[in-house]
N, C-alpha and C positions, 0 to 999 in steps of 0.2 A: 436490569429492569427493562421490561418492554412495555411501552405505553401507546395507546391509540384512542381515538375519539375523545380527546380532552381539549380544554381551552388552552390557548397559548400561555396564559399566566400559570396554569397548572403544570404544563410541560417545563417551563423555565424554572419554576420553584423545585420540582422534583429532580430536574437535571442538576441544579446547583447542589442539592443535598447529596446526590449520587457522586458528583465530581469531588466534593469535599471528602467523601469517605472512600474514594478509590473504587467505586462500583461502576461497571460498564452500563451505559444507558442507550436505549434504542427507542425511537418514536417514529410514527408514520401514520398516514391516513390516505384514503382514496376517495375521490369525488368524481364519479362517473369514469371518464377516460383519463382523468388527471389525478395525480397523487404526489406524495412526497415521502422521504425517509431521511432520518437524521440519526447519526450514531456518535456518541461521545465515549471513546474508548480510553481516554486519558493517556498516560504513558504506557506504551506496550512495545513488545518486540515482535518482529515478523521476519520471514525469510523471503528473499527475492531471487528468482532464477535469472542468471546472466550468462550470455555466451562466453565460452572460454577463448582467450586470446592466445594464438600460437606464437611461440618464440621464433624469431627470424634467425636462421643459421648464419654464422659469420664465415661464409665460405666463398664460393665462386661468384655468387650474385653480388652486384654492387649497383648503386644508383638509387633514385627516389623510390622505385617500385619495391626494391628489396628492403628498404628501411621502414616501410609501412607495416603496421601490425596487421596480421591476418587473422580473421575469425574462422574458427572451426565450427561449421554449422551444426554438426552432429553432437558436439560436446558442450555441456553447460556446467556451471558451477553455482552453488547456492551461497548467497551472501546474506548474513544476519544483520539486520538494522534495528 
């Protein structure tokens, strides 16, 4: 449900109905240069992109630098939340 140009009381009442029934709710408005937007998505799943951490080889290198996890800037992994 998308709602705009309504009173605060109407927005709250409609949002409560949507929330109880598992319906996604969006509302917003603009006043000249200012505005607002609100979204009640309830429980939902999304995917976030994270940089992949390279495994440190247990070889010649030793010390604090070798033990730190290294980030591979070109590789990412998708994490579902």
